[in-house]
N, C-alpha and C positions, 0 to 999 in steps of 0.2 A: 624538498622544502613546501607545505601544502600552502593553501591561498590565504593562510591570514601570517606566510611566513613564520612557522616555529615548524622544528624539526620533526618530520611524522619516522618513528622505528615500526617495524613488524612486531606485531604485539598476536599470543596467542589468545585461543578464547579462556583457557584460566587467567590468565593474565589482566584481563576486558574483564573477567567477574569483578575481580578484585578492585576497581577503580575506585571511588568515592562517586556517592551520589552528589551529582548538578545539576543544574536548571535544565541545559541542554538533552535535543533528543541524540543519543552513541548509538550508533553503527558500525558494525566492526565487516569489514570487507576486505578480504584475501591479506589479511594480517595489519591491512590500515584501519586506524580508528578514524570517526567520521563526525565530526561536531555538525550540529546544524542547530544555530538560534531557536527560542521559541517562536512560535508561528503567529503570523499573524492572525485578526479578527476571523476576517473576511475568508481565510486558510480555514479555520476550524470552523466556521460557518457550514461551510462544502465538506466537509466530514460530516460533523455532527446530521446533517440534512440526508449527506448518503448512507450512511449509518442506522438514521431512524427507517428509510425506506429500503435497504438492503432487510433489516431485522424483522418487518412486516412482511415484507415478502416471501423471505423463508419461511416463518411460523403459518402463513397462507397454506407453500407449498408443502409443508410438511405434513402437517391437519390434515392436507388431502391425499397425505399418501405420497408427493412426488419428492422427487431432489431426498433421498434417502443416503446416497452419498456424503451431504454435507451436513456438518456440525453446527457449531454456532456461529454469532456473526461478532467480532472486536473491533474495538475503535485503538489507534495507539496502542497495540499487543507486542511486545515481542517474541520474535522465533527464533530459534537457535537451528539454522539451516548449515550443516557440517559443520567447518569450524569458523560460519558469518555467523551475526547478530545482524537482521534487518526487524525494524518495526514500521509496518506498512502503515496510513494510514486510516487504514479499515479493512478489513480480512472476512474471510469465512472460513472455516478449518474445515479438512474433512472428516466425515462422522469417523468418531475413534480417534483421530490425530492422538498418537503418541504424545505422552507428557510423560516428566520427570517436574524439575523444579520449571519446566519453563516445554513451552509448545515446542514439537521436535519437528524439522521436515518442513520446508512449504506449507502455508497453506493452501486452497483450492483456489481462491482467489485473494489477489494483492491488488488491493485498491493506491494509488498513489495521487496527492493533488500536488502538481507540480509547480516553482516557485523559478525565483530567478535565481535559486540558490542551487536545483538540480540540476547536475550539468548532464550533458547528454551521455558522456560517457560512465558518470556513476550508476545512473540510472537506465543503460543499457545493460550494466553489468548483473544491478537489481534484479533485470528482466531473468536474463541468463539465467541464474542462482532460482528465482522462484520454479521457474518451469526445472533446469535442471535436478533441482529437489522435491519432485513432485509437484506442482504449482499447476493445476488445469488453467489458469486465466490472470492476467495480471492487467488493470485497466489503469490507463494513463489519464489522468483531466489536468486540462488546460482549461483554468481561467479566464484568460485574457482573449482566447481563440474562443471558447466554450466549447471545444471541442471535444473528445473521448478519443482513444486509440487502444484498441482492446487486442490484445496478445494469445495468442495460441498456440504454445510450440514456438514454431520459428515463422510463423504467417503474425500479421498484423489486419487489423480492417482502425478505418476512421469512422465515427458515427457525430454526427451531431440531430439535434432535436432530439426522437427517440432513441436509446440507449434499450438494445436487445441481446441476450444471451442465450447459449444452448445451455448453458449452465443454469439459467432458472427458467424455464420453458413458462412460456405464457407469458412471462412480465414484462412491462414496458416502460420503463421508467424517464419520466418527463425531465429533460437535462436542463431544461429552464427553470424549472424548482430548485432544482439541486446546486445549479449557480446562484440561484436567486436574483432579482434585479438585474440593473442596467452591468455591462461590465466593467472588471475594474479596469481603473487607472492605470495608464500606462507609466505611471509613476514608479511601478514595482507591487503591487499589491500583489501576495499568495496567494 
C-alpha cells in the first residue's frame, strides 16, 4: 500500500500512457505510479524563478558559443527515461535530445524543488535514474534550509549563497533570488 492507503500495482509505460488526465503530477518509477498533488505557490515561484534564470543564462552561453552540448530549458516537462516517466521541476535537455512523442532519456540537467512529500527514497531513485540514463547533473533545491545539492554521477556537493556548475561555465546563480524573501514557515511549505 502507498501512503494514501491504496494498493499499488506494477504498471508498464504503455499502461501509464492510457491513464486519464487528472490534476495531479504523475510519475512512473520502477512500475509504481507516483501521484503528487498540485504544488503550493511557493514551490511554483521557486520553480519559475529558476526556469527564467536558467533560460537567460543558457541563451547567453549559447550566443557566446558556449555550452553547445546543451539544448532547451523546460519547466514541468516529462521525460521517458527507459521504462520510467519522470517530470523534473526544471530541466535542460541535451543538444539534439532524442524525442518522439516525448523527450527520450534523461535531461542533461534535472532540477527538483523539494517538498515534504518528496521522500528520500524516491528522490534518490530519481537522481540515480537521471544519472543512469544520460543526465549530467541533478540539482535538489531545499526551500526550508535554502541549500542546493548538486549530484554529478556518484558525487554530491552542497551549495548555499551562490550556485555554480561546470555544466554552465561562468554562470553564478544567486540562491537568495531563487528562494525569494524569508525562508518558508515550518508548517510545510513546498
